[in-house]
N, C-alpha and C positions, 0 to 999 in steps of 0.2 A: 504494500499499499504506500502510495506516495504521501509525503508530508508537506503541508503548506504552513509555514511560520509567519504569523502575524505580530509584528514588533511595533508597538505603539506607545505613544505618550498623548493621552487624551483628557487633559485636565479641565476643559471647559464643556459645557453643554453642547456647543457647536461641533467641537472635535468629537465628542462622544457619539453624536448623532451620525457623523460621517463614519466613524469606527463601526457602529452598529450596522450600517447599510453595507459596508464592505464585508463584515462577517456574514451577514444574511446572504449576500450573493456567493460567497465562498463556500457556504454550506448548504446551498440549494439542493434539494433531493435528487435532482437530474444528474448532478456531478457525482460520480461514483468512483470509489477506489482512492479517495483523497482524504486524508485526515487533516483537520484544521487545528492548529495549535496557537493559542493566543497568549502572548507574554509581554508585560509591560517592559518598556525600553530599559528601566533601570534593573530589571531582573534577568533580562535575556543574556545568555552566555555564549562563548564560542561552541560549546557542545551542542546548544540549541540549533545554532546555525549549521554546523556540520551534519546534524541528523535530519535537516530538512532538505527538500528537493527544490523548493521555491520560496519566495519571500513577498510579503506585502509590509510596507512601512507607513506609519502615520505620525504626523507631528504637527504642532502648531509652528507658525512662524513668529518667533519671539525676538524682538529687537533686531530685526533684519536677517535672521538666521534660523535654522532648525532648533528645536528645543535643545537644552543642555542634556536632557535625558537621552535623545536620539544619538546626539554627538558622543555621549559617553558610551552608548552601545557600540557605535562604530569603533571608537577607540579601543575598546575592550576585544573586539572580534577581528579587526582588520588583519593583522599579521598571522594570527593562528588559522585563519580562514582563507588567506589570500590565494594560495595555490589550489586548495582543495575544493573551492566553491566556484571557481572560474566557469563562465558560461551558463550559470544557473539563472533561471527567469525570476524577475521581480517586478513589482508595481508599487506606487506609493501615492498617498494623499497628503495634502497640506492645507491647513486652514490659517488664514490670517485676518487681522482686523481691517488692514487696508493694502498690504503688500506681501507677496510671498516670494518675490524674485530671489532674494538671498538664500532662503531656505531650499528652494528648487536648485539654485546653482550648487549649493553645498551637497545635497543629495546626489545630484547628477555627477559631480566630481568624485565623490567617495565611491559610488557604485561603479563608475567607469574605472577607477583604479583597482577595484576588486575583480573587474572583468565580468560583472553580472550583465544579463541581457534584458533590457526592459521589454517586458511581454504585454504591456498595454499602456495607453496614454495615461499620464499622470492626472489626478483630479486635484485642482486647486480652486480654492473658494475663499473669497474675501467677503466679510460680513456673514450675516446669517444664511446658512445653507437652505436653499429652496428645494422643492420637489424634483426639479431637473437635476440639481447637484447631487441629491441623495440617490437618484436613479443612476447617476454616473458612478457613484460610489459602489452601488449594488453591481453594476456592470464590471467595474475594475475587480471587485472580488470574484465574481464569477468567471471573468475571462482568464485570470491568472490561475485559478484553481482548475478550470477546465483544461488549460494547457498542461497540466500534470497527470490527467487521466490516461490510463493504460498506455 
């Protein structure tokens, strides 16, 4: 069975709504043979990353960058996972009050360094997520999970 690891830092109601939509998509009953594992960014380890076949990342944009929690996650797993996870699929979502550019740039830079392959368009939202935004989050989760099937 394939494993999809969802690493998230979702401190606000807006981030939490996006996270729940991603999890719902990734856990859709039509997606078979994929186990979804959710781990807060401050608790995720290199062992979690090495045991997974694909990744979904979620963060707020804080002070022009990804959350410190997601950056801490990357700092902890980068070198232990560098060679072993190259080529694995990932996707991500970012929520910001008014700008997500720095957070997106940081995630793209680090995942490029890891050699991960983006499996779906990122979902970025500023302000309160609307119905369309949450549908995109659901699609993000479903797309990355479906890519791990069989």
